[in-house]
C-alpha positions in Angstrom: 61.5 9.5 -50.4 58.6 7.7 -51.0 56.7 6.2 -48.1 57.5 2.8 -47.3 54.3 1.3 -46.0 52.4 -1.8 -47.5 49.3 -3.4 -46.8 48.2 -7.0 -46.9 45.0 -8.8 -46.6 44.6 -12.4 -46.9 41.4 -14.6 -46.5 41.3 -18.3 -46.9 39.0 -21.1 -45.5 41.4 -21.4 -42.5 42.4 -17.8 -41.7 41.7 -14.1 -42.0 44.4 -11.8 -41.8 44.7 -7.6 -42.0 48.0 -6.2 -42.0 49.5 -3.0 -42.4 53.1 -2.1 -42.0 55.3 1.1 -41.9 59.1 0.5 -42.0 59.8 4.1 -41.0 57.8 4.2 -38.0 58.6 4.3 -34.4 57.5 0.8 -33.0 54.0 1.7 -32.7 51.7 -1.5 -32.6 48.4 -3.2 -32.4 48.7 -6.6 -32.6 45.7 -9.3 -32.1 46.2 -12.7 -33.5 44.4 -14.8 -31.0 47.4 -16.3 -29.9 48.9 -14.5 -26.9 52.6 -15.6 -27.3 52.8 -15.0 -31.0 51.4 -11.4 -30.2 54.0 -11.0 -27.5 56.8 -12.1 -29.7 55.8 -10.1 -32.8 55.3 -6.9 -30.7 59.0 -7.3 -29.6 60.1 -7.4 -33.0 58.1 -4.5 -34.1 59.5 -2.4 -31.2 63.0 -3.1 -31.5 62.8 -2.6 -35.2 60.9 0.6 -35.0 58.4 -0.4 -37.4 54.9 0.6 -36.9 52.3 -2.3 -37.6 48.8 -2.9 -37.2 47.5 -6.5 -37.6 44.5 -8.5 -37.0 44.4 -12.2 -37.5 41.9 -15.3 -37.0 42.0 -18.8 -37.9 41.1 -22.3 -37.1 44.2 -23.1 -35.4 47.3 -22.0 -34.0 49.6 -23.5 -36.8 47.7 -22.0 -39.5 47.4 -18.5 -38.2 51.0 -18.4 -37.3 52.3 -19.5 -41.0 49.7 -16.8 -42.6 50.6 -14.1 -40.4 54.1 -14.8 -41.1 53.6 -15.1 -45.2 51.5 -11.6 -44.6 54.3 -9.9 -43.0 57.4 -10.9 -45.3 55.0 -9.8 -48.2 54.4 -6.6 -46.6 58.2 -6.2 -45.8 59.1 -7.1 -49.3 56.4 -4.9 -50.7 57.2 -1.6 -48.3 61.0 -1.9 -49.5 59.9 -1.5 -53.2 63.0 -1.2 -55.5 65.4 -1.5 -52.5 67.5 1.6 -53.6 70.1 2.8 -51.1 69.2 0.2 -48.4 72.0 -1.0 -46.2 70.7 -4.6 -47.1 72.7 -6.6 -44.8 72.8 -6.6 -40.9 72.9 -8.6 -37.8 72.0 -8.2 -34.3 72.9 -10.1 -31.0 70.5 -9.8 -27.9 70.3 -11.2 -24.7 67.2 -12.1 -22.4 68.3 -13.0 -18.8 70.3 -16.2 -19.3 69.6 -16.7 -23.0 71.6 -14.9 -25.8 70.3 -14.9 -29.7 71.8 -13.6 -32.9 70.0 -13.0 -36.1 71.5 -12.0 -39.5 69.8 -10.8 -42.5 70.4 -10.0 -46.1 67.5 -8.5 -48.0 68.8 -10.0 -51.3 65.6 -10.8 -53.1 66.4 -14.7 -52.2 64.3 -16.2 -49.5 66.0 -18.6 -47.3 66.1 -19.5 -43.6 68.7 -21.3 -41.3 67.5 -21.9 -37.6 70.1 -22.9 -35.0 68.0 -23.2 -31.7 66.9 -26.0 -29.3 63.7 -25.7 -27.3 62.7 -27.7 -24.3 59.1 -27.0 -24.4 59.1 -25.0 -21.1 57.3 -21.7 -20.3 55.5 -21.0 -23.9 51.7 -21.1 -22.4 51.0 -23.9 -24.7 52.6 -22.4 -28.0 54.3 -25.0 -29.9 58.1 -24.1 -30.2 58.1 -25.6 -33.9 56.1 -22.6 -34.8 58.9 -20.6 -34.1 60.8 -22.2 -37.0 57.6 -22.4 -39.2 57.2 -18.8 -38.6 60.9 -17.6 -39.4 61.1 -19.8 -42.6 57.7 -18.4 -44.0 58.5 -15.1 -43.2 62.0 -15.4 -44.8 60.5 -17.2 -48.0 57.9 -14.7 -48.7 60.2 -11.5 -47.6 62.7 -12.6 -50.2 65.3 -12.8 -48.0 68.3 -14.5 -46.3 67.5 -14.9 -42.3 70.0 -16.9 -40.1 68.8 -17.0 -36.5 70.5 -18.8 -33.7 70.2 -19.2 -29.8 73.9 -19.2 -28.8 72.4 -20.5 -25.2 69.9 -20.2 -22.8 67.7 -22.4 -20.5 64.0 -20.8 -20.6 62.3 -21.3 -23.9 60.5 -18.1 -23.5 63.6 -16.3 -23.0 65.4 -17.9 -25.9 62.4 -17.1 -28.3 62.2 -13.7 -27.2 65.9 -12.9 -27.5 65.5 -14.2 -31.0 62.4 -12.2 -32.3 64.0 -9.1 -30.4 67.4 -9.8 -32.4 65.1 -10.0 -35.6 63.7 -6.6 -35.1 67.3 -5.2 -34.7 68.7 -6.6 -37.6 65.7 -5.8 -39.9 65.6 -1.9 -38.5 69.4 -1.8 -39.7 69.2 -3.4 -42.9 65.8 -1.3 -44.3 67.7 1.7 -43.3 68.6 4.0 -46.1 72.3 4.9 -46.4 72.7 8.3 -47.4 76.2 7.5 -49.3 74.4 5.3 -51.4 71.0 7.0 -51.7 69.3 6.4 -55.1 71.7 3.0 -55.8 70.9 -0.8 -55.6 72.8 -2.3 -53.0 74.1 -5.1 -55.6 77.2 -5.7 -57.9 74.5 -7.5 -60.2 72.5 -4.0 -60.2 69.6 -6.5 -59.7 67.5 -7.7 -56.6 64.5 -10.0 -57.0 61.2 -8.5 -55.7 
């Protein structure tokens, strides 16, 4: 099997991103975006998704950095998946974090779409705007060309709710990107086509 890796660089007047992704990793990561909470959440996704990620990012504000990191990470996932031959394609995960419970379902369908059902009360996020979670997931899904449905079923603490979401995202992506030996070399679609 060919290495499922991707490198993405993005330089704009607002941000500079340099990202390397290995889908068949072990959860190793070096993440530095200048936004500690974003680094924390991404490390949870990568660790529990068992991907390797090296990421450096800088920019003029949290919104632009978060958005552009999501764009680059989505592009990297889509590129690393290549033709998507033999992948499981669809998966879901539900993850607890203390009093919070979150669920994420993904379909690596070639169609970008995101649905997020989560209420945040703006507590315990170290000035990280909770709406950036929505924006990150939407941008990642669009650029990764995947359906992403994420839901916080319940919880009190915003940090716990968000961390459960990002862990569940990692677990769902890990399962969906796996190669199914029963269908190795086959495209997981009755259409025999998945958009790139």
